[in-house]
All heavy atoms as an XYZ file, in Angstrom:
772
protein
N      96.019    112.101    101.892
C      96.226    111.716    100.518
C      95.299    110.561    100.190
O      94.917    109.798    101.073
C      97.684    111.316    100.292
C      98.092    110.014    100.942
S      99.810    109.638    100.573
C     100.150    108.464    101.847
N      94.954    110.491     98.925
C      94.097    109.386     98.486
C      94.965    108.358     97.771
O      95.729    108.699     96.873
C      93.005    109.890     97.543
C      91.987    108.840     97.123
C      91.107    108.429     98.303
C      91.110    109.349     96.000
N      94.843    107.125     98.198
C      95.565    106.016     97.574
C      94.536    105.021     97.072
O      93.634    104.627     97.811
C      96.517    105.317     98.568
C      97.269    104.187     97.888
C      97.479    106.319     99.194
N      94.656    104.670     95.808
C      93.800    103.638     95.236
C      94.526    102.308     95.397
O      95.672    102.172     94.967
C      93.541    103.927     93.761
C      92.484    103.076     93.102
C      91.108    103.492     93.580
C      92.567    103.205     91.603
N      93.876    101.361     96.049
C      94.464    100.049     96.297
C      93.682     99.026     95.487
O      92.453     98.966     95.580
C      94.402     99.681     97.798
C      94.942     98.281     98.035
C      95.150    100.710     98.638
N      94.385     98.252     94.681
C      93.723     97.169     93.960
C      94.515     95.889     94.195
O      95.728     95.924     94.376
C      93.606     97.478     92.469
O      94.855     97.446     91.851
N      93.808     94.787     94.216
C      94.492     93.513     94.449
C      93.837     92.405     93.652
O      92.670     92.487     93.267
C      94.510     93.153     95.946
C      93.154     93.135     96.605
C      92.347     92.010     96.564
C      92.683     94.252     97.277
C      91.110     91.988     97.174
C      91.446     94.251     97.883
C      90.666     93.111     97.835
O      89.429     93.108     98.428
N      94.648     91.404     93.388
C      94.180     90.187     92.734
C      94.737     89.032     93.550
O      95.949     88.808     93.569
C      94.672     90.149     91.289
C      94.102     88.976     90.528
O      93.098     88.395     90.973
O      94.671     88.631     89.478
N      93.870     88.358     94.258
C      94.288     87.257     95.123
C      93.865     85.952     94.467
O      92.697     85.768     94.126
C      93.657     87.388     96.528
C      93.979     86.177     97.379
C      94.139     88.671     97.204
N      94.820     85.060     94.317
C      94.533     83.758     93.723
C      93.706     82.924     94.690
O      94.060     82.773     95.861
C      95.839     83.023     93.407
O      95.550     81.712     92.986
N      92.607     82.381     94.205
C      91.770     81.532     95.051
C      91.893     80.068     94.645
O      91.087     79.239     95.056
C      90.296     81.982     94.990
O      89.865     82.007     93.630
C      90.119     83.349     95.623
N      92.918     79.768     93.858
C      93.117     78.381     93.436
C      93.638     77.528     94.587
O      93.173     76.424     94.817
C      94.080     78.328     92.232
C      93.410     78.990     91.020
C      94.482     76.894     91.920
C      94.299     79.152     89.827
N      94.595     78.101     95.350
C      95.118     77.311     96.470
C      94.153     77.426     97.660
O      93.381     78.383     97.763
C      96.542     77.745     96.841
C      96.593     79.116     97.451
O      96.620     80.097     96.693
O      96.595     79.202     98.684
N      94.169     76.468     98.587
C      93.187     76.447     99.685
C      93.224     77.676    100.607
O      92.214     78.022    101.210
C      93.557     75.188    100.483
C      94.438     74.391     99.606
C      95.033     75.292     98.589
N      94.365     78.347    100.722
C      94.463     79.514    101.593
C      94.034     80.805    100.900
O      93.907     81.845    101.538
C      95.893     79.660    102.111
C      96.305     78.521    103.027
C      97.705     78.722    103.532
C      98.096     77.579    104.473
N      99.476     77.703    104.943
N      93.792     80.743     99.598
C      93.440     81.939     98.828
C      92.175     82.644     99.288
O      92.190     83.861     99.496
N      91.059     81.927     99.478
C      89.834     82.613     99.920
C      90.012     83.351    101.247
O      89.461     84.435    101.446
C      88.813     81.473    100.040
C      89.288     80.460     99.044
C      90.795     80.522     99.122
N      90.790     82.784    102.169
C      91.047     83.455    103.441
C      91.840     84.737    103.237
O      91.551     85.771    103.848
N      92.855     84.685    102.363
C      93.642     85.894    102.071
C      92.752     86.946    101.419
O      92.850     88.137    101.730
C      94.820     85.571    101.153
C      95.934     84.812    101.802
C      97.197     84.826    100.951
N      97.014     84.541     99.546
C      96.986     83.316     99.020
N      97.141     82.258     99.789
N      96.824     83.146     97.714
N      91.874     86.515    100.535
C      90.972     87.440     99.849
C      90.072     88.162    100.856
O      89.899     89.382    100.795
C      90.140     86.680     98.819
C      89.210     87.487     97.940
C      89.995     88.481     97.091
C      88.385     86.573     97.054
N      89.512     87.418    101.819
C      88.662     88.024    102.855
C      89.465     88.986    103.730
O      89.001     90.071    104.063
C      88.012     86.941    103.719
C      86.847     86.234    103.050
C      86.093     85.351    104.028
N      86.909     84.276    104.565
C      87.116     83.116    103.965
N      86.558     82.871    102.807
N      87.870     82.194    104.524
N      90.682     88.587    104.096
C      91.522     89.467    104.940
C      91.887     90.751    104.204
O      91.884     91.840    104.788
C      92.790     88.728    105.386
C      92.546     87.731    106.498
C      93.834     87.244    107.132
N      94.736     86.602    106.192
C      94.668     85.335    105.813
N      93.744     84.556    106.313
N      95.528     84.842    104.947
N      92.187     90.643    102.907
C      92.513     91.832    102.121
C      91.325     92.783    102.090
O      91.473     93.989    102.299
C      92.910     91.447    100.689
C      94.226     90.748    100.568
S      95.617     91.819    100.951
C      95.596     92.875     99.529
N      90.143     92.242    101.811
C      88.944     93.081    101.752
C      88.679     93.740    103.098
O      88.366     94.936    103.170
C      87.744     92.254    101.305
N      88.821     92.991    104.179
C      88.565     93.540    105.512
C      89.564     94.643    105.856
O      89.185     95.694    106.385
C      88.620     92.427    106.556
C      88.118     92.851    107.899
C      87.909     91.674    108.808
C      87.229     92.158    110.072
N      86.662     91.094    110.832
N      90.835     94.424    105.549
C      91.841     95.466    105.793
C      91.493     96.740    105.030
O      91.521     97.838    105.577
C      93.228     94.984    105.344
C      94.009     94.124    106.306
C      95.237     93.544    105.627
C      94.407     94.937    107.525
N      91.148     96.579    103.767
C      90.831     97.754    102.945
C      89.552     98.435    103.426
O      89.472     99.661    103.425
C      90.723     97.354    101.480
S      92.298     96.914    100.728
N      88.564     97.656    103.837
C      87.318     98.246    104.334
C      87.557     99.041    105.611
O      86.859    100.012    105.873
C      86.276     97.157    104.591
C      85.674     96.618    103.329
C      84.770     95.429    103.566
O      84.955     94.677    104.525
N      83.806     95.244    102.693
N      88.538     98.617    106.402
C      88.844     99.343    107.638
C      89.483    100.704    107.364
O      89.479    101.575    108.220
C      89.776     98.517    108.527
C      89.078     97.335    109.146
O      87.860     97.297    109.228
N      89.843     96.348    109.554
N      90.053    100.868    106.172
C      90.799    102.084    105.873
C      90.220    102.886    104.721
O      90.681    103.990    104.445
C      92.246    101.731    105.544
C      92.983    101.150    106.691
C      92.963     99.845    107.103
C      93.836    101.828    107.603
N      93.761     99.683    108.198
C      94.319    100.883    108.525
C      94.250    103.151    107.700
C      95.190    101.225    109.548
C      95.123    103.470    108.725
C      95.580    102.515    109.637
N      89.257    102.321    103.992
C      88.785    103.027    102.812
C      87.407    102.597    102.371
O      86.685    101.904    103.093
N      87.055    103.040    101.181
C      85.749    102.762    100.595
C      85.931    101.855     99.383
O      86.781    102.114     98.524
C      85.098    104.067    100.121
C      84.907    105.090    101.201
C      83.646    104.845    101.994
O      82.738    104.180    101.536
N      83.605    105.387    103.191
N      85.115    100.817     99.282
C      85.177     99.928     98.130
C      84.543    100.632     96.940
O      83.421    101.133     97.037
C      84.423     98.633     98.417
C      84.537     97.614     97.307
C      83.627     96.427     97.572
N      84.003     95.666     98.728
C      84.631     94.497     98.697
N      84.940     93.960     97.553
N      84.919     93.869     99.815
N      85.238    100.675     95.811
C      84.694    101.283     94.605
C      84.489    100.248     93.496
O      83.741    100.499     92.556
C      85.579    102.445     94.092
C      85.496    103.628     95.047
C      87.008    102.027     93.874
N      85.133     99.118     93.583
C      84.925     97.962     92.718
C      85.182     96.736     93.596
O      85.588     96.869     94.741
C      85.894     97.969     91.527
C      85.706     99.126     90.569
C      84.469     98.972     89.705
O      84.178     97.876     89.225
N      83.752    100.057     89.498
N      85.001     95.546     93.058
C      85.158     94.342     93.890
C      86.489     94.294     94.632
O      86.523     94.038     95.823
C      85.005     93.082     93.050
C      83.555     92.808     92.718
O      82.664     93.314     93.382
N      83.330     92.025     91.691
N      87.570     94.526     93.958
C      88.892     94.448     94.590
C      89.636     95.767     94.463
O      90.864     95.795     94.358
C      89.715     93.325     93.947
O      89.095     92.087     94.163
N      88.889     96.858     94.484
C      89.485     98.191     94.355
C      88.914     99.083     95.458
O      87.699     99.194     95.605
C      89.192     98.809     92.975
C      89.826    100.185     92.866
C      89.685     97.898     91.863
N      89.816     99.720     96.211
C      89.411    100.574     97.325
C      90.083    101.933     97.208
O      91.244    102.017     96.813
C      89.818     99.950     98.662
C      88.981     98.777     99.050
C      89.218     97.529     98.497
C      87.954     98.917     99.955
C      88.443     96.436     98.855
C      87.169     97.838    100.327
C      87.412     96.594     99.764
N      89.352    102.975     97.575
C      89.917    104.300     97.724
C      90.162    104.510     99.211
O      89.235    104.428    100.012
C      88.963    105.369     97.189
C      88.800    105.331     95.693
C      87.798    106.343     95.176
O      87.005    106.896     95.964
O      87.799    106.568     93.962
N      91.409    104.785     99.558
C      91.777    104.938    100.966
C      92.303    106.350    101.181
O      93.320    106.735    100.611
C      92.847    103.919    101.349
S      92.304    102.213    101.140
N      91.596    107.110    102.000
C      92.006    108.470    102.343
C      92.785    108.382    103.654
O      92.202    108.171    104.716
C      90.774    109.359    102.484
C      90.997    110.853    102.553
C      91.715    111.346    101.307
C      89.681    111.571    102.710
N      94.097    108.505    103.568
C      94.968    108.264    104.723
C      96.047    109.336    104.817
O      96.392    109.979    103.824
C      95.645    106.878    104.613
C      94.646    105.757    104.790
C      96.388    106.724    103.288
N      96.577    109.497    106.027
C      97.750    110.356    106.180
C      98.989    109.460    106.041
O      98.872    108.229    105.983
C      97.707    111.133    107.495
C      97.747    110.255    108.720
O      98.394    109.188    108.692
O      97.124    110.625    109.730
N     100.174    110.034    105.959
C     101.372    109.204    105.731
C     101.578    108.104    106.777
O     101.980    106.988    106.428
C     102.515    110.230    105.756
C     101.879    111.487    105.268
C     100.488    111.475    105.855
N     101.309    108.391    108.036
C     101.492    107.361    109.064
C     100.486    106.225    108.885
O     100.834    105.040    109.007
C     101.346    107.981    110.457
N      99.239    106.590    108.578
C      98.223    105.561    108.340
C      98.582    104.724    107.118
O      98.388    103.513    107.107
C      96.850    106.206    108.149
C      96.302    106.845    109.398
C      95.053    107.666    109.120
O      94.933    108.279    108.064
N      94.145    107.688    110.086
N      99.083    105.415    106.086
C      99.461    104.691    104.873
C     100.572    103.687    105.158
O     100.552    102.554    104.682
C      99.883    105.651    103.758
C     100.441    104.903    102.605
C     101.692    104.972    102.105
C      99.755    103.909    101.822
N     101.836    104.090    101.070
C     100.667    103.421    100.891
C      98.475    103.377    101.862
C     100.330    102.434     99.963
C      98.129    102.383    100.945
C      99.053    101.936    100.015
N     101.553    104.073    105.950
C     102.649    103.162    106.291
C     102.108    101.918    106.986
O     102.501    100.791    106.665
C     103.673    103.886    107.192
O     104.190    105.014    106.476
C     104.808    102.967    107.581
N     101.186    102.101    107.910
C     100.606    100.970    108.642
C      99.769    100.093    107.710
O      99.892     98.861    107.728
C      99.758    101.481    109.799
N      98.926    100.725    106.889
C      98.069     99.959    105.979
C      98.903     99.185    104.971
O      98.680     98.002    104.739
C      97.094    100.897    105.253
C      96.236    100.249    104.170
C      95.392     99.104    104.730
C      95.354    101.300    103.505
N      99.877     99.848    104.382
C     100.735     99.200    103.377
C     101.421     97.972    103.966
O     101.464     96.915    103.342
C     101.765    100.190    102.854
C     102.660     99.642    101.781
C     103.658    100.695    101.309
N     104.516    100.188    100.290
C     105.634     99.492    100.524
N     106.000     99.253    101.759
N     106.364     99.046     99.518
N     101.960     98.113    105.172
C     102.648     96.984    105.816
C     101.685     95.810    106.027
O     102.036     94.655    105.783
C     103.248     97.434    107.141
N     100.456     96.111    106.455
C      99.483     95.040    106.692
C      99.078     94.360    105.390
O      98.932     93.139    105.332
C      98.249     95.600    107.404
C      98.525     95.974    108.839
C      97.310     96.571    109.498
C      97.647     96.973    110.927
N      96.524     97.563    111.629
N      98.894     95.155    104.338
C      98.511     94.578    103.053
C      99.630     93.703    102.491
O      99.377     92.587    102.010
C      98.165     95.688    102.054
C      96.892     96.472    102.354
C      96.776     97.669    101.408
C      95.666     95.585    102.228
N     100.852     94.206    102.551
C     101.978     93.424    102.039
C     102.177     92.155    102.852
O     102.603     91.127    102.316
C     103.251     94.268    102.041
C     103.279     95.393    101.013
C     104.510     96.270    101.219
C     103.245     94.844     99.598
N     101.857     92.209    104.126
C     101.991     91.042    104.986
C     100.913     89.999    104.687
O     101.090     88.817    104.947
C     101.897     91.492    106.449
C     102.545     90.513    107.385
O     103.576     89.927    107.006
O     102.021     90.341    108.497
N      99.804     90.436    104.125
C      98.650     89.549    103.897
C      98.775     88.731    102.609
O      98.297     87.610    102.544
C      97.375     90.391    103.850
S      95.863     89.449    103.718
N      99.416     89.283    101.592
C      99.418     88.586    100.303
C     100.472     87.486    100.248
O     101.426     87.483    101.018
C      99.659     89.559     99.120
C     101.061     90.160     99.160
C      98.586     90.608     99.066
C     101.460     90.821     97.848
N     100.248     86.579     99.327
C     101.257     85.585     98.979
C     101.905     86.099     97.699
O     101.298     86.049     96.629
C     100.589     84.228     98.739
C     101.581     83.172     98.297
O     102.740     83.512     97.982
O     101.188     81.999     98.257
N     103.133     86.608     97.772
C     103.735     87.241     96.599
C     103.962     86.288     95.423
O     104.157     86.730     94.296
C     105.066     87.803     97.124
C     105.299     87.153     98.420
C     103.991     86.674     98.940
N     103.895     85.001     95.671
C     104.054     84.033     94.580
C     102.770     83.900     93.755
O     102.830     83.496     92.593
C     104.432     82.662     95.143
C     105.769     82.640     95.848
C     106.928     82.817     94.881
O     106.859     82.257     93.779
O     107.892     83.519     95.241
N     101.627     84.210     94.360
C     100.347     83.973     93.678
C      99.464     85.208     93.549
O      98.558     85.225     92.722
C      99.558     82.896     94.426
C     100.248     81.588     94.489
N     100.963     81.186     95.586
C     100.384     80.595     93.572
C     101.484     79.997     95.364
N     101.149     79.615     94.138
N      99.665     86.215     94.370
C      98.768     87.374     94.413
C      99.478     88.614     93.881
O     100.709     88.659     93.821
C      98.313     87.664     95.842
C      97.731     86.436     96.527
O      97.176     85.569     95.835
O      97.844     86.359     97.767
N      98.686     89.626     93.537
C      99.289     90.907     93.152
C      98.548     92.032     93.859
O      97.365     91.919     94.209
C      99.257     91.112     91.636
O      97.942     91.225     91.180
N      99.275     93.100     94.061
C      98.770     94.248     94.803
C      99.311     95.491     94.121
O     100.493     95.551     93.786
C      99.280     94.135     96.245
C      98.864     95.109     97.305
C      97.365     95.128     97.480
C      99.529     94.724     98.628
N      98.431     96.476     93.882
C      98.870     97.708     93.222
C      98.379     98.902     94.015
O      97.266     98.901     94.531
C      98.317     97.784     91.793
C      98.865     96.700     90.893
C      98.308     96.829     89.495
N      98.835     97.988     88.816
C      99.846     97.950     87.962
N     100.438     96.808     87.689
N     100.260     99.040     87.362
N      99.228     99.930     94.086
C      98.898    101.173     94.769
C      99.019    102.307     93.763
O     100.024    102.413     93.072
C      99.847    101.441     95.933
C      99.989    100.300     96.896
C     101.231     99.779     97.185
C      98.883     99.744     97.519
C     101.379     98.745     98.082
C      99.017     98.701     98.409
C     100.273     98.195     98.701
N      98.005    103.168     93.722
C      98.022    104.357     92.867
C      97.894    105.563     93.788
O      96.892    105.701     94.482
C      96.863    104.333     91.868
C      96.868    103.138     90.958
C      96.219    101.961     91.326
C      97.520    103.180     89.735
C      96.227    100.863     90.493
C      97.526    102.075     88.895
C      96.884    100.919     89.279
O      96.896     99.828     88.461
N      98.897    106.399     93.774
C      98.927    107.549     94.674
C      98.312    108.753     93.971
O      98.881    109.267     93.008
C     100.360    107.833     95.121
C     100.964    106.665     95.843
C     101.752    105.754     95.167
C     100.699    106.456     97.179
C     102.290    104.663     95.820
C     101.234    105.358     97.845
C     102.027    104.464     97.158
N      97.156    109.183     94.467
C      96.444    110.297     93.845
C      96.681    111.608     94.580
O      96.222    112.646     94.137
C      94.951    109.980     93.781
C      94.635    108.718     92.968
C      93.161    108.373     93.049
C      95.051    108.894     91.526
N      97.386    111.569     95.706
C      97.808    112.770     96.413
C      96.689    113.500     97.130
O      95.580    113.006     97.297
N      97.016    114.723     97.561
C      96.070    115.529     98.318
C      95.030    116.196     97.421
O      93.924    116.484     97.856
C      96.824    116.577     99.124
N      95.365    116.466     96.171
C      94.425    117.092     95.225
C      93.775    116.036     94.337
O      93.670    116.210     93.125
C      95.160    118.142     94.388
C      95.685    119.268     95.235
O      95.008    119.713     96.154
N      96.893    119.704     94.959
N      93.356    114.971     94.944
C      92.829    113.831     94.202
C      91.506    114.123     93.488
O      91.175    113.454     92.502
C      92.659    112.637     95.138
C      91.753    112.919     96.289
C      92.108    113.416     97.500
C      90.341    112.747     96.328
N      91.005    113.555     98.294
C      89.906    113.153     97.605
C      89.399    112.281     95.420
C      88.575    113.112     97.976
C      88.074    112.230     95.793
C      87.676    112.643     97.053
N      90.733    115.138     93.968
C      89.416    115.401     93.371
C      89.525    115.699     91.880
O      88.648    115.342     91.108
C      88.729    116.570     94.077
C      88.322    116.280     95.492
C      89.394    116.677     96.493
O      90.559    116.893     96.135
N      89.025    116.767     97.755
N      90.612    116.351     91.467
C      90.793    116.676     90.056
C      91.268    115.484     89.242
O      91.274    115.511     88.037
C      91.799    117.821     89.907
C      91.287    119.119     90.504
C      92.251    120.255     90.324
N      93.553    119.903     90.895
C      94.719    120.272     90.395
N      94.757    120.999     89.325
N      95.841    119.927     90.964
N      91.679    114.420     89.895
C      92.256    113.270     89.203
C      91.311    112.085     89.092
O      91.674    111.069     88.517
C      93.520    112.835     89.929
C      94.582    113.894     89.911
C      95.849    113.395     90.550
N      96.856    114.430     90.473
C      97.534    114.876     91.499
N      97.359    114.354     92.685
N      98.416    115.826     91.356
N      90.140    112.197     89.694
C      89.187    111.097     89.673
C      87.955    111.522     88.883
O      87.361    112.567     89.171
C      88.776    110.683     91.107
C      87.741    109.578     91.075
C      89.997    110.251     91.907
N      87.608    110.745     87.903
C      86.401    110.999     87.120
C      85.545    109.744     87.179
O      86.055    108.637     87.023
C      86.776    111.326     85.674
C      85.582    111.644     84.821
C      85.986    112.026     83.398
O      87.128    112.500     83.196
O      85.165    111.822     82.504
N      84.274    109.915     87.407
C      83.377    108.777     87.536
C      82.322    108.831     86.443
O      81.814    109.902     86.120
C      82.694    108.803     88.910
C      81.655    107.744     89.062
N      81.974    106.443     89.378
C      80.318    107.779     88.910
C      80.869    105.732     89.428
N      79.841    106.525     89.145
N      81.990    107.683     85.906
C      80.886    107.551     84.954
C      80.175    106.243     85.263
O      80.780    105.293     85.749
C      81.406    107.549     83.529
N      78.899    106.208     85.034
C      78.177    104.963     85.236
C      77.216    105.023     86.394
O      76.994    106.067     87.001
N      76.677    103.854     86.725
C      75.546    103.773     87.625
C      75.881    103.968     89.094
O      75.112    104.577     89.826
C      74.860    102.421     87.456
N      76.994    103.437     89.544
C      77.286    103.495     90.984
C      77.604    104.921     91.383
O      78.460    105.571     90.802
C      78.456    102.582     91.309
C      78.634    102.349     92.778
C      79.684    101.287     93.033
C      79.840    101.084     94.526
N      80.868    100.087     94.802
N      76.920    105.406     92.411
C      77.084    106.772     92.862
C      78.493    106.978     93.429
O      78.961    106.156     94.229
C      76.041    107.076     93.940
C      75.954    108.510     94.326
C      74.808    108.707     95.298
C      74.743    110.159     95.718
N      73.645    110.418     96.626
N      79.186    108.043     93.021
C      80.524    108.283     93.566
C      80.471    108.566     95.066
O      79.490    109.089     95.585
C      81.033    109.498     92.793
C      79.869    110.072     92.103
C      78.784    109.057     92.069
N      81.549    108.228     95.725
C      81.645    108.363     97.175
C      82.368    109.653     97.517
O      83.408    109.953     96.949
C      82.405    107.168     97.759
C      81.667    105.874     97.443
C      82.623    107.325     99.250
C      82.505    104.639     97.615
N      81.799    110.420     98.449
C      82.469    111.619     98.947
C      83.440    111.172    100.035
O      83.046    110.917    101.170
C      81.451    112.613     99.492
C      82.103    113.869    100.036
O      83.334    114.044     99.865
O      81.383    114.688    100.628
N      84.720    111.065     99.680
C      85.720    110.534    100.603
C      85.885    111.397    101.841
O      86.265    110.894    102.895
C      87.072    110.404     99.894
C      87.103    109.346     98.845
C      87.076    107.950     99.439
O      87.316    107.739    100.617
N      86.772    106.976     98.608
N      85.627    112.686    101.720
C      85.829    113.570    102.852
C      84.524    113.933    103.554
O      84.519    114.741    104.474
C      86.585    114.817    102.405
C      87.985    114.464    101.932
C      88.761    115.646    101.429
O      88.175    116.502    100.739
O      89.953    115.688    101.724
N      83.431    113.332    103.113
C      82.140    113.590    103.731
C      81.956    112.760    104.991
O      82.844    112.041    105.432
N      80.794    112.854    105.585
C      80.482    112.089    106.785
C      80.369    110.621    106.456
O      79.793    110.243    105.438
C      79.176    112.581    107.404
C      79.311    113.989    107.932
O      80.388    114.391    108.356
N      78.229    114.735    107.906
N      80.895    109.798    107.323
C      80.822    108.353    107.167
C      79.757    107.829    108.111
O      79.833    108.025    109.324
C      82.170    107.702    107.481
C      82.220    106.184    107.406
C      81.927    105.716    105.975
C      83.568    105.681    107.864
N      78.751    107.176    107.548
C      77.673    106.605    108.353
C      77.909    105.113    108.454
O      77.997    104.415    107.443
C      76.303    106.895    107.726
C      76.087    108.403    107.647
C      75.201    106.215    108.530
C      74.867    108.818    106.862
N      78.026    104.627    109.680
C      78.295    103.205    109.910
C      77.042    102.530    110.399
O      76.296    102.983    111.174
C      79.446    103.020    110.920
C      79.730    101.554    111.147
C      80.673    103.737    110.431
């Protein structure tokens, strides 16, 4: 299933930049960045459970926000792209 993860981490407090870096790193380990704080994560239910727990553990719920959009297994019909950045083939080969 494809899950769109977006977050807004407050960088006003001194620990904010560290949380922001950890959030980005967690998302990069599980998905593709499509905007600064927006990731598309192609995961199975077990992977999603692990990722969700790590993300929720990383944020400060008093200052940060985290949103999940579940696009399901037929996500290709639900995503439309326009603009300059080339869309990512989530199921294609990943070159590291």
